[in-house]
N, C-alpha and C positions, 0 to 999 in steps of 0.2 A: 682496513681498520680493525683493530682487535676489539672483541666484544667485552662488555663489562664482565660478564661471568668468567671469562679467561683471566682477566685481570685480577679479580677477587680470589680466584683459585690460586693463582701464582702467588699473591701476597700472603694468603693464608699459609700456603706450603713454606714460604720463606720465614714466616712468623713462628710457625711450629718447629721449624729446623733451629731457629735462633733460641727458642724457649727450652727445646731438648739440650742444647749446647751449654746454656747459661745455667741451668738448674740440674745439669747432669743426670737427666731422666734415665738414660739407658743404664747408668750405673745404679740408681735407686731401684730400678726395675729388676735389675740382676740380682740386687741384694735381697729384694722381697720374694722373688719368685724361685731362687735357687737356695738349696740349703746351704748355710754357712757354719763356721766353726761353733758359734754358740748353739746352733740347731743339733749339731753332732753331739756336743757334750751333753745337752738336755736329754736326748734320746738315750745316751749311755747310762745317764743318772737314773732315768726312769726305768730302764731295764734292771740296773742294779738294785733298786728299791723294791721293785716287783719280786726279784729273786730272794732278796733278803726277808721280805714278808712272808713268802712261801715257807723259807727255811725256819723262821721263828714260830710260825703256826705248826710246823711239824714237830719242832723240838718241843713245843708246850703240850702237844697232843701226846707224846711219847712219854712224858713225865708222870709220875703217880704221886699225887698229893693226897695227904690226909685232910679231912674236912672237919671243921670245928662243929660239934653236934648242936650248939646254941644258934650260930648265925649262919651255918653251911659254908663258910668261907674256907678256902684253901689255907692251911696254916703251915705245912711243912711237908717236906717230901718223904715218902715212905722209903725205906730200904729193904 
């Protein structure tokens, strides 16, 4: 006679297998755990924005602006 524990274990394995198949759990896990097209595009965009920010900062530091004597704001570029 088969023990109750063995029967429960087999039923649970069968139910888990059916659940994975019905809800495509393997595909969902693959999508969540592995990089996909959207992840790659976001990584590229973040890298581009980072480099553009550095370039803008460098360009602004290299420019020579005149300051308003009253408000001390940059008003025009010196030549």
